[in-house]
C-alpha positions as CSV (number, residue, x, y, z in Angstrom):
1,X,14.8,61.1,-11.8
2,X,16.7,58.7,-13.9
3,X,18.9,56.2,-12.3
4,X,21.7,55.0,-14.6
5,X,21.6,51.2,-15.0
6,X,24.6,48.7,-15.4
7,X,24.8,47.6,-18.8
8,X,23.3,44.0,-19.0
9,X,26.5,42.9,-20.7
10,X,28.8,43.8,-17.8
11,X,30.8,40.9,-16.4
12,X,30.2,40.7,-12.6
13,X,31.5,37.1,-11.9
14,X,34.3,38.3,-9.7
15,X,32.0,40.7,-7.9
16,X,29.2,37.9,-7.5
17,X,31.8,35.6,-6.1
18,X,33.1,38.2,-3.6
19,X,29.5,39.0,-2.5
20,X,28.8,35.2,-2.0
21,X,31.9,34.9,0.0
22,X,30.7,37.7,2.3
23,X,27.3,35.9,2.8
24,X,29.3,32.7,3.4
25,X,31.3,34.4,6.1
26,X,28.1,35.7,7.7
27,X,26.8,32.2,7.8
28,X,30.0,31.0,9.3
29,X,29.8,33.6,12.0
30,X,26.1,32.9,12.8
31,X,27.0,29.1,13.1
32,X,29.9,29.6,15.3
33,X,28.6,32.5,17.3
34,X,31.5,34.7,16.1
35,X,30.4,38.3,16.5
36,X,33.6,39.7,15.0
37,X,33.3,37.7,11.8
38,X,29.7,38.8,11.7
39,X,30.7,42.4,11.3
40,X,34.0,41.9,9.4
41,X,32.4,42.8,6.0
42,X,30.2,45.7,7.4
43,X,31.0,49.2,6.7
44,X,31.9,51.5,9.7
45,X,28.5,53.3,9.1
46,X,26.4,50.2,8.4
47,X,22.7,50.3,9.1
48,X,20.9,46.9,10.0
49,X,17.6,45.8,11.0
50,X,17.2,42.5,12.6
51,X,14.4,39.9,12.5
52,X,12.8,41.5,15.6
53,X,12.8,45.0,14.2
54,X,15.8,46.0,16.3
55,X,17.9,48.6,14.6
56,X,21.7,49.1,14.8
57,X,23.7,51.9,13.4
58,X,27.4,51.5,13.0
59,X,29.8,48.7,13.1
60,X,30.5,49.0,16.7
61,X,26.8,48.9,17.7
62,X,26.5,45.8,15.4
63,X,29.3,44.0,17.0
64,X,27.7,44.7,20.5
65,X,24.4,43.4,19.3
66,X,25.9,40.3,17.8
67,X,27.8,39.5,20.9
68,X,24.5,39.8,22.9
69,X,22.5,37.7,20.5
70,X,25.0,34.8,20.2
71,X,25.4,35.0,24.1
72,X,21.6,34.8,24.5
73,X,18.7,34.1,22.1
74,X,20.9,32.8,19.2
75,X,23.2,30.7,21.3
76,X,23.8,27.4,19.7
77,X,21.5,28.1,16.7
78,X,22.6,27.1,13.2
79,X,21.5,28.0,9.7
80,X,22.2,27.4,6.0
81,X,22.2,30.7,4.0
82,X,21.3,30.6,0.3
83,X,22.0,33.5,-1.9
84,X,18.8,33.8,-4.2
85,X,19.8,37.0,-6.0
86,X,22.3,39.6,-6.7
87,X,21.3,42.7,-8.6
88,X,24.0,45.4,-9.6
89,X,22.2,48.8,-9.3
90,X,25.5,50.4,-10.4
91,X,29.0,48.9,-10.9
92,X,30.0,49.7,-7.3
93,X,26.3,49.2,-5.6
94,X,24.9,45.8,-5.3
95,X,21.6,44.3,-3.8
96,X,22.0,40.7,-2.5
97,X,19.1,38.7,-1.2
98,X,19.5,35.4,0.8
99,X,17.3,32.9,2.4
100,X,18.2,31.1,5.7
101,X,17.0,27.8,6.7
102,X,17.5,26.4,10.2
103,X,19.6,23.5,11.0
104,X,19.7,21.0,13.8
105,X,23.0,20.2,15.8
106,X,24.0,17.7,13.0
107,X,23.7,20.2,10.2
108,X,20.4,18.7,8.9
109,X,17.6,21.0,7.8
110,X,14.7,21.5,10.3
111,X,12.4,23.6,8.3
112,X,10.6,22.8,5.0
113,X,11.2,26.2,3.6
114,X,13.3,29.2,4.5
115,X,12.6,30.8,7.9
116,X,14.2,34.2,7.2
117,X,15.0,36.3,4.2
118,X,17.5,39.1,4.1
119,X,18.3,42.1,1.8
120,X,21.9,43.3,1.8
121,X,22.9,46.6,0.3
122,X,26.6,46.4,-0.7
123,X,29.0,49.2,-1.9
124,X,32.4,48.6,-3.5
125,X,35.2,50.9,-2.4
126,X,39.0,50.5,-3.3
127,X,38.1,47.1,-4.9
128,X,36.5,45.6,-1.7
129,X,32.6,45.1,-1.2
130,X,31.1,46.4,2.0
131,X,27.7,45.7,3.7
132,X,26.2,49.3,4.1
133,X,22.7,48.1,5.0
134,X,21.0,44.8,5.9
135,X,17.3,44.1,6.6
136,X,16.4,40.6,8.0
137,X,12.8,39.3,7.9
138,X,11.3,36.2,9.5
139,X,9.1,34.3,7.0
140,X,5.8,33.0,8.5
């Protein structure tokens, strides 16, 4: 099966900026324990896999999982997210990769390298990007 490719000359600067803003909001949500912001850019039918392998289907389930994580194992944790790549599969579908590094309570890096990597699948609908799938993986 041939999958059409986005032309190399396509200008995606605005799309990349929007996707980076989504990742920045996700970082802010993690660092403030804000489950509502965590899911604000997720499609209603999002599918996500966390670092423990836990799977969630749908924004409401993701919201509940976020609330539980921020009240429990992720309470008070902080991280810095770095977007390390954005690939446009089509003009309305993008893959974004990020690395996460742990921070201490003063915002200083704890780890030498990144501790987690994530792959986001995003779809653009009515001019807005939505996370439709996300996979988080711990890095050993």
